[in-house]
C-alpha positions, 0 to 999 in steps of 0.5 A: 886228230883234230881237223887242225892237226890234219891240215898241219900234217898235209901241210907239212907233207907238201911242204916236204915235196911229198916226202913222207920220210922228210915230213915226219921229220920236220913235223916232229921239229915243228909240233914236238908235244903232239903225237907224231905220225907214221910215214903212212899216214902221211901217204893215206892222208894225201890219198884220202886228199886226192879222193876228197877233191875228185869227189868234190869236183865230180859233185860240182859238174857230174856230167863233166869228163874224166879227163877234165877232172883230171886236169882241174885236180891236178891228177892222173886220169887213170887215177880219177877213174880209179877213185869214181870207181871206188866211190861206185860211180858208174860210167857211161858212154852218151851215143848219139842216134839218129832218128828215122824219117818216114 
């Protein structure tokens, strides 16, 4: 699939309110001469799109909290954490350390 076809697949999927079976039907009606993706393909593309979206937000501001990224991307925080873990990012929690005064 080229980029235009992938864009069309995502567009039809979101127009179908993320109902993959409905998306297959609409895609078949709209593009009868193209290869029709399975309903699993629609779901996988959405997952890949979500991963790309999270990764792009994380690359822009790597010190941003996962909660803020989830709000920007419109996805659950645990999904953001799962995506970043899959992409092999390591999480840490900064701790303030008081200096000793002599």
